[in-house]
C-alpha positions in Angstrom: 92.4 67.5 178.1 89.0 67.6 179.7 87.4 67.2 176.2 89.7 64.3 175.4 88.9 62.5 178.7 85.2 63.1 178.2 85.3 61.8 174.6 87.4 58.7 175.7 84.7 57.8 178.2 81.6 58.6 176.1 80.8 55.0 175.2 83.0 53.1 177.6 81.7 54.7 180.8 78.8 57.1 180.1 78.4 58.0 183.8 82.1 59.3 183.9 81.4 61.2 180.7 78.3 62.9 182.3 80.4 63.8 185.4 83.2 65.3 183.4 80.9 67.3 181.1 78.8 68.3 184.1 81.7 70.0 185.9 81.4 73.8 186.0 84.9 74.4 184.7 84.2 72.2 181.6 81.3 74.5 180.7 83.5 77.6 181.1 86.4 76.4 179.0 84.2 75.3 176.2 82.7 78.8 175.7 84.2 81.1 173.1 84.5 84.1 175.5 87.0 82.1 177.7 89.4 81.9 174.7 88.8 85.5 173.7 89.8 86.6 177.3 92.9 84.4 177.1 94.0 86.0 173.9 93.3 89.5 175.3 95.4 88.6 178.3 98.3 87.5 176.2 98.3 90.9 174.5 97.9 92.7 177.8 100.8 90.8 179.3 103.1 92.7 176.9 102.1 96.0 178.4 101.4 95.0 182.0 102.9 91.6 183.0 101.3 91.5 186.4 97.8 91.4 184.9 98.2 87.6 184.4 98.8 87.0 188.0 95.8 89.1 188.9 93.6 87.1 186.5 94.9 83.8 187.6 94.1 84.6 191.3 90.6 85.8 190.3 90.1 82.7 188.1 91.1 80.3 190.9 88.8 82.1 193.4 85.8 82.1 191.1 86.2 78.5 189.9 87.0 77.4 193.4 83.8 78.9 194.7 81.7 77.3 192.0 83.2 73.8 192.2 81.5 71.2 194.5 83.4 69.4 197.2 83.0 66.1 195.3 84.4 67.4 192.0 87.6 65.3 192.3 85.8 62.0 192.8 84.7 60.3 189.6 84.1 56.9 191.4 82.4 56.1 194.6 84.3 54.1 197.2 
């Protein structure tokens, strides 16, 4: 969804495109290791279902600490 939003705003609103692609989470989900970890977690869930909850909590904590306080504001008031 982030990629679709960024692509939709590339020519219409370049400043919005820059903000979307500049978000730390955008950089993380565009890297191949993110998807490798997701596939490994799907396999691991079969053997230990609680591992997904552990990784979601860890992911929220890490991304929450790396995200700026203005990350939800694309436009200035």
